[in-house]
KEFIFI-351117 format. One record per residue: residue number from 1; residue in one letter; x negated, y, z negated of N, C-alpha, C in turn. Coordinates in steps of 0.05 Angstrom, whole numbers. Layout:
BEGIN
NUM;a;X;Y;Z;X;Y;Z;X;Y;Z
...
END
This chain:
BEGIN
1;m;-2343;1849;-1826;-2325;1828;-1832;-2309;1834;-1857
2;i;-2284;1828;-1857;-2266;1834;-1879;-2266;1810;-1898
3;n;-2269;1815;-1924;-2268;1792;-1942;-2240;1783;-1946
4;d;-2237;1758;-1956;-2211;1745;-1957;-2191;1759;-1976
5;s;-2201;1770;-1998;-2182;1783;-2017;-2170;1808;-2005
6;v;-2186;1823;-1990;-2176;1847;-1977;-2156;1840;-1955
7;e;-2163;1819;-1940;-2145;1810;-1919;-2118;1800;-1930
8;r;-2119;1786;-1952;-2094;1777;-1965;-2077;1801;-1974
9;l;-2091;1821;-1986;-2077;1845;-1995;-2064;1859;-1972
10;y;-2079;1861;-1950;-2068;1874;-1926;-2043;1860;-1916
11;l;-2043;1833;-1916;-2020;1818;-1907;-1996;1823;-1925
12;l;-2000;1828;-1951;-1978;1835;-1968;-1967;1862;-1962
13;k;-1984;1881;-1953;-1976;1908;-1948;-1973;1914;-1919
14;k;-1971;1894;-1902;-1972;1897;-1873;-1949;1915;-1863
15;e;-1926;1915;-1875;-1904;1931;-1866;-1910;1961;-1870
16;r;-1927;1968;-1889;-1933;1996;-1894;-1954;2007;-1876
17;f;-1972;1991;-1866;-1995;2000;-1850;-1993;1988;-1822
18;q;-1999;2005;-1802;-1998;1997;-1774;-2021;1977;-1767
19;s;-2044;1981;-1779;-2067;1963;-1772;-2084;1959;-1797
20;i;-2102;1941;-1795;-2121;1936;-1816;-2139;1961;-1820
21;d;-2145;1975;-1799;-2161;2000;-1801;-2147;2021;-1818
22;d;-2121;2024;-1813;-2105;2043;-1829;-2106;2035;-1859
23;f;-2102;2009;-1863;-2103;1999;-1891;-2130;2004;-1904
24;d;-2151;1998;-1889;-2178;2001;-1899;-2184;2030;-1905
25;g;-2175;2048;-1888;-2179;2077;-1893;-2165;2085;-1919
26;y;-2141;2076;-1922;-2126;2082;-1947;-2140;2070;-1971
27;r;-2150;2046;-1969;-2164;2033;-1991;-2189;2049;-1999
28;l;-2204;2057;-1979;-2228;2073;-1984;-2222;2100;-1997
29;q;-2200;2112;-1988;-2191;2138;-1999;-2184;2134;-2029
30;m;-2170;2112;-2035;-2164;2107;-2063;-2189;2101;-2080
31;l;-2208;2087;-2069;-2233;2082;-2083;-2248;2108;-2089
32;n;-2248;2126;-2069;-2261;2152;-2074;-2246;2168;-2095
33;y;-2220;2167;-2095;-2204;2182;-2114;-2209;2170;-2142
34;i;-2210;2144;-2145;-2215;2131;-2171;-2243;2139;-2180
35;q;-2262;2140;-2163;-2289;2148;-2170;-2289;2177;-2180
36;y;-2275;2194;-2167;-2273;2222;-2175;-2261;2225;-2203
37;l;-2239;2210;-2207;-2226;2211;-2233;-2244;2200;-2255
38;s;-2258;2178;-2249;-2276;2166;-2268;-2298;2185;-2276
39;d;-2309;2199;-2256;-2330;2219;-2262;-2320;2242;-2279
40;a;-2295;2251;-2274;-2283;2272;-2289;-2279;2264;-2318
41;i;-2269;2240;-2322;-2264;2229;-2349;-2290;2226;-2364
42;l;-2310;2215;-2351;-2336;2211;-2363;-2349;2238;-2371
43;q;-2346;2258;-2354;-2357;2284;-2360;-2344;2296;-2384
44;r;-2318;2293;-2387;-2303;2304;-2410;-2312;2290;-2435
45;l;-2316;2263;-2433;-2325;2248;-2457;-2353;2257;-2465
46;l;-2371;2262;-2446;-2398;2270;-2452;-2398;2299;-2463
47;d;-2380;2316;-2454;-2379;2343;-2464;-2371;2344;-2494
48;r;-2358;2324;-2504;-2349;2323;-2532;-2371;2317;-2551
49;t;-2393;2306;-2541;-2415;2298;-2559;-2435;2321;-2563
END
């Protein structure tokens, strides 16, 4: 089940995505990319100590 905030965001971006599944795939891809960047930044910070 999709939570309300994600559904509202999809409705705002509906013209860009064909379906909620396309949108959700994009959202998960962005979450993975943000996690990757966060890990890289944290590793650089830890290397400085």
